[in-house]
C-alpha positions in Angstrom: 22.5 -16.4 15.8 20.5 -17.8 12.8 20.5 -15.4 9.9 17.1 -14.5 8.3 16.4 -15.6 4.7 17.7 -13.0 2.4 14.7 -12.9 0.1 16.1 -9.9 -1.7 18.9 -12.1 -3.1 16.5 -14.6 -4.8 15.7 -13.7 -8.3 14.4 -15.6 -11.4 16.0 -18.9 -12.1 15.4 -22.2 -13.7 12.1 -22.7 -11.9 10.7 -25.6 -9.9 9.2 -27.8 -12.6 5.5 -27.4 -12.9 4.6 -23.9 -11.7 1.5 -23.8 -9.5 1.6 -20.0 -9.9 1.7 -19.9 -13.7 -1.0 -17.7 -15.2 -3.5 -20.5 -15.9 -3.3 -21.7 -12.3 -3.7 -18.2 -10.9 -6.6 -17.4 -13.2 -8.5 -20.6 -12.1 -8.6 -19.2 -8.5 -9.1 -15.6 -9.7 -12.3 -15.4 -11.7 -12.5 -11.6 -11.4 -9.0 -11.2 -12.9 -7.4 -9.3 -10.0 -4.0 -10.4 -11.2 -4.5 -8.3 -14.3 -5.0 -5.2 -12.1 -1.8 -5.9 -10.3 0.0 -6.3 -13.6 -1.5 -3.0 -14.7 -0.1 -1.1 -11.8 2.5 0.8 -13.9 -0.3 1.7 -16.3 -2.4 3.0 -13.5 0.4 5.3 -12.4 0.6 6.7 -16.0 -3.2 7.0 -16.2 -3.3 8.9 -12.9 -0.6 11.3 -14.1 -2.5 12.0 -17.3 -5.8 12.5 -15.4 -4.2 15.0 -13.0 -2.3 16.8 -15.8 -5.6 17.6 -17.5 -7.3 18.8 -14.2 -6.9 22.2 -12.7 -6.2 21.8 -9.0 -6.9 24.4 -6.3 -3.9 26.5 -5.3 -3.1 29.0 -2.6 -1.3 29.2 0.7 -1.9 26.2 2.9 0.2 26.4 6.1 -1.8 23.5 7.5 -0.4 21.3 4.8 -2.2 18.3 3.3 -4.6 16.0 5.2 -5.7 12.8 3.6 -8.9 11.3 5.0 -9.8 7.7 4.1 -10.0 4.1 5.2 -8.4 1.0 3.8 -6.3 1.5 0.7 -7.4 5.1 0.4 -5.8 6.0 3.8 -2.7 4.0 3.0 -2.3 5.9 -0.2 -1.8 9.1 1.8 0.8 7.4 4.0 2.6 5.9 1.1 2.6 9.3 -0.7 4.1 10.8 2.5 6.8 8.1 2.5 7.6 8.8 -1.1 8.0 12.6 -0.3 9.9 11.9 2.9 12.4 14.6 4.0 11.4 16.6 0.9 8.2 17.7 2.6 7.8 21.5 3.2 4.6 21.3 5.3 2.7 18.7 7.3 1.4 15.6 5.5 -1.1 13.7 7.6 -3.4 10.8 7.1 -6.5 10.4 9.3 -9.1 7.7 9.6 -12.3 9.0 11.1 -15.6 10.8 10.7 -14.7 14.3 12.1 -12.0 16.7 11.2 -9.5 17.7 13.8 -10.1 21.1 15.4 -7.3 22.7 13.5 -8.6 21.7 10.1 -10.1 24.7 8.3 -8.9 27.6 6.2 -5.3 27.1 5.3 -5.6 23.3 5.2 -5.8 21.2 2.0 -7.9 18.1 2.5 -8.0 15.1 0.2 -10.8 12.6 0.6 -10.4 9.5 -1.6 -13.1 6.7 -1.7 -13.1 4.4 -4.7 -16.7 3.4 -4.2 -17.7 6.8 -3.2 -19.8 5.4 -0.4 -17.5 5.1 2.6 -19.4 6.7 5.4 -16.4 8.0 7.2 -15.0 9.8 4.1 -18.4 11.3 3.2 -18.9 12.8 6.6 -15.3 14.0 6.8 -15.5 15.5 3.3 -18.6 17.5 4.1 -17.4 18.6 7.6 -14.0 19.7 6.3 -15.7 21.8 3.6 -18.0 23.4 6.2 -14.9 24.2 8.3 -13.5 26.2 5.4 -10.8 23.8 4.3 -10.0 23.4 0.6 -11.4 19.9 -0.2 -10.7 17.6 -3.2 -12.3 14.1 -3.5 -11.5 11.1 -5.6 -13.9 8.4 -6.6 -15.3 6.2 -9.3 -18.9 7.4 -8.5 -21.3 6.9 -5.6 -22.5 9.4 -3.1 -19.1 11.2 -2.9 -19.5 12.1 -6.6 -23.0 13.4 -6.0 -21.9 15.4 -3.0 -19.0 17.0 -4.8 -21.1 17.8 -7.8 -23.9 19.3 -5.7 -21.4 21.6 -3.8 -19.3 22.4 -6.9 -16.1 20.9 -5.3 -13.2 19.5 -7.3 -13.3 15.7 -7.9 -10.9 13.3 -9.4 -13.0 10.6 -11.3 -11.2 7.3 -11.7 -12.2 4.3 -13.8 -14.9 2.1 -12.2 -15.2 -1.7 -12.2 -12.2 -2.8 -10.2 -11.6 -3.8 -6.6 -10.7 -0.7 -4.7 -7.5 -2.1 -3.3 -6.1 -2.6 -6.8 -6.6 1.1 -7.7 -4.6 2.6 -4.9 -2.1 4.0 -7.4 -4.6 6.6 -8.5 -4.9 7.9 -4.9 -1.1 7.8 -4.4 -0.5 9.9 -7.4 -3.3 12.3 -6.6 -2.0 12.8 -3.0 1.5 13.6 -4.4 0.0 16.1 -6.8 -2.1 17.7 -4.1 0.9 17.9 -1.9 2.6 20.0 -4.6 -0.5 22.2 -5.0 -0.5 22.8 -1.2 3.2 23.6 -1.3 3.7 20.7 1.1 6.1 18.8 -1.2 8.0 19.1 -4.5 6.6 18.2 -7.9 7.4 14.5 -8.3 5.5 13.7 -11.5 8.7 12.9 -13.4 9.8 10.7 -10.6 6.5 8.8 -10.6 6.7 8.4 -14.4 10.2 6.9 -14.1 8.9 4.7 -11.4 6.1 3.4 -13.7 8.8 2.4 -16.3 10.8 0.7 -13.6 7.7 -1.2 -12.4 7.2 -2.5 -15.9 10.5 -4.4 -15.4 9.4 -5.7 -12.0 6.1 -7.0 -13.5 8.1 -9.0 -16.0 10.3 -10.3 -13.1 7.5 -11.1 -10.6 4.3 -11.5 -12.7 2.5 -14.7 -13.6 4.7 -15.3 -16.6 7.9 -15.2 -14.5 9.7 -18.3 -13.4 8.4 -20.4 -10.5 11.3 -19.3 -8.3 10.8 -15.6 -8.8 10.8 -13.6 -5.6 7.0 -13.0 -5.5 6.2 -16.6 -6.1 8.8 -17.9 -3.7 7.5 -15.7 -0.9 3.9 -16.8 -1.6 4.9 -20.4 -1.3 6.8 -19.8 1.9 3.9 -17.8 3.5 0.6 -19.1 2.3 0.1 -21.5 5.2 1.7 -19.4 7.9 0.5 -16.4 10.0 2.8 -13.5 9.3 4.1 -10.4 11.1 5.4 -7.8 8.7 7.9 -5.2 10.0 8.6 -1.8 8.5 10.7 1.1 9.7 10.4 4.7 8.7 9.4 4.9 5.0 8.5 1.2 4.9 6.1 1.4 7.8 3.0 2.2 5.7 4.2 -0.4 3.1 4.3 -3.0 5.9 0.7 -2.1 6.6 -0.1 -2.5 2.9 1.4 -6.0 3.0 -0.8 -6.8 6.0 -4.0 -5.6 4.5 -3.3 -7.2 1.1 -2.5 -10.6 2.7 -5.7 -10.2 4.9 -8.1 -9.1 2.2 -6.7 -10.7 -0.9 -4.8 -13.7 0.4 -7.3 -14.4 3.3 -4.4 -14.8 5.6 -3.8 -14.0 9.3 -1.3 -11.2 9.0 -0.2 -8.2 11.1 2.2 -5.3 10.7 4.3 -3.5 13.2 6.8 -0.7 13.3 10.4 -0.8 14.2 11.8 0.7 16.4 8.7 0.6 18.5 8.3 -3.2 18.4 11.8 -3.7 19.8 10.6 -2.2 23.1 7.8 -4.7 23.8 6.6 -6.9 21.0 9.9 -8.7 20.6 9.4 -10.5 23.9 6.5 -12.5 22.5 8.6 -14.3 19.9 10.6 -16.1 22.7 7.4 -17.5 24.2 5.5 -18.9 21.3 4.5 -22.5 21.8 5.4 -23.3 18.2 7.7 -20.6 16.8 7.8 -22.3 13.4 4.1 -21.6 13.0 4.7 -17.9 12.5 6.8 -16.0 10.0 8.4 -12.6 10.1 9.0 -10.3 7.1 11.3 -7.4 7.3 11.0 -4.6 4.7 14.3 -2.8 4.2 14.9 0.4 2.2 18.5 1.1 3.1 18.8 4.2 1.0 16.0 6.0 2.8 16.1 4.5 6.3 18.4 5.7 9.1 21.5 3.4 9.3 20.9 2.6 13.0 17.3 1.7 12.1 18.5 -0.8 9.5 20.9 -2.2 12.0 18.2 -2.7 14.5 16.0 -4.4 11.9 18.9 -6.8 11.1 19.4 -7.6 14.7 15.7 -8.1 15.3 15.4 -10.4 12.4 18.4 -12.5 13.7 16.9 -12.7 17.2 13.5 -13.8 15.8 15.1 -16.4 13.5 17.1 -17.7 16.5 13.8 -18.6 18.2 13.0 -21.0 15.3 10.6 -18.8 13.4 11.2 -18.4 9.7 12.1 -14.9 8.7 12.3 -13.2 5.3 14.4 -10.1 4.5 12.9 -8.1 1.6 14.8 -5.1 0.1 13.3 -2.3 -1.8 14.4 -1.9 -5.4 15.1 1.2 -7.5 17.2 4.3 -7.9 14.7 6.8 -6.6 12.5 7.0 -3.5 9.3 6.5 -5.6 10.8 3.4 -7.3 11.8 1.9 -4.0 8.6 2.5 -2.1 6.4 1.4 -5.1 8.5 -1.7 -5.7 7.5 -3.0 -2.3 3.9 -2.1 -2.9 3.9 -4.0 -6.1 5.6 -7.0 -4.5 2.9 -7.1 -1.8 0.1 -7.1 -4.3 1.7 -10.0 -6.3 2.4 -12.1 -3.2 -1.2 -11.7 -1.9 -2.8 -12.8 -5.2 -0.4 -15.8 -5.4 -1.1 -16.7 -1.8 -4.8 -16.8 -2.6 -4.2 -19.0 -5.6 -2.1 -21.4 -3.6 -4.9 -21.6 -1.0 -7.5 -21.9 -3.8 -9.5 -19.0 -2.6 -11.0 -16.2 -4.6 -8.8 -13.1 -4.0 -11.8 -10.8 -4.8 -14.1 -12.3 -2.2 -15.1 -9.7 0.5 -18.4 -11.2 1.6 -17.8 -10.5 5.3 -16.8 -6.9 4.6 -19.9 -6.4 2.4 -22.1 -7.9 5.1 -20.7 -5.4 7.7 -21.2 -2.5 5.3 -24.8 -3.6 4.8 -25.4 -3.7 8.5 -23.8 -0.3 9.0 -25.9 1.2 6.2 
């Protein structure tokens, strides 16, 4: 069998001559400066910790655990926080995407509703309905109708800095979800682990950022992927991170990308790779976090990558980095964000452009 490309083994080196992803080249395609928000991700984690440290969160007995309601990056923040907590969870941690709370949401349930703009209709309706059902509700926003609703009803609200693309501010929602899980007694206090992760991400920013060599991991992956539709595979704790890769490549890189979960994909989806008309026109990415995934799941992922590579499709094996669960999960999130901006730069498209999404939101009202 053909072995997949071990992207985790490729680090900074001598470069490839002129770097098409050096900062000046990236900035020409990125007039809104999204690359700076990606570079600032460690700082966002620290800002979120400081913000939550100065805020008094509701407490009490919440046998229903924590429910995170959101869409886009806000929903993913809940799933990524749950992946960071992992087996350390004491109570349920669930993420929902919808307008109406589940029948069991009420007293004894802690509900977190993040919406960076404050105007996501699903989040607004869920926020009001969960409060009416008796749940303890906390919102997060930079303003908008969610801020008005929370102020009007006297409900707790985490106010985050405005002026950025929502997808670049996910760190604030991740940290808030972790802190609310602690308040709900659904998970341990992980603030020190997040602070350590922020310091670790500083190192990765230097390794993967726009000032890094041309053959750094993030830039190498972007060059390999920017003209190719992509399927990103996660397993266990990397499943929500695979979805983050997909959404970032979609929205920021303007690429056709999908995500899927192993082991489930091994039972049906794998068949399609053997029947593609041009297997080389698609690429597979495999997100491995060996320290936190079941050994048999890792082995299945290795075998799946080998089988797909054997069809002639390029595959890339990406390993999480770090000594703690938070470092490992957040390292993969940071890498996705860099790769997506670099992909946009290579394609000479504005990573901040969301005209079609804005058009749909105007039509929805």
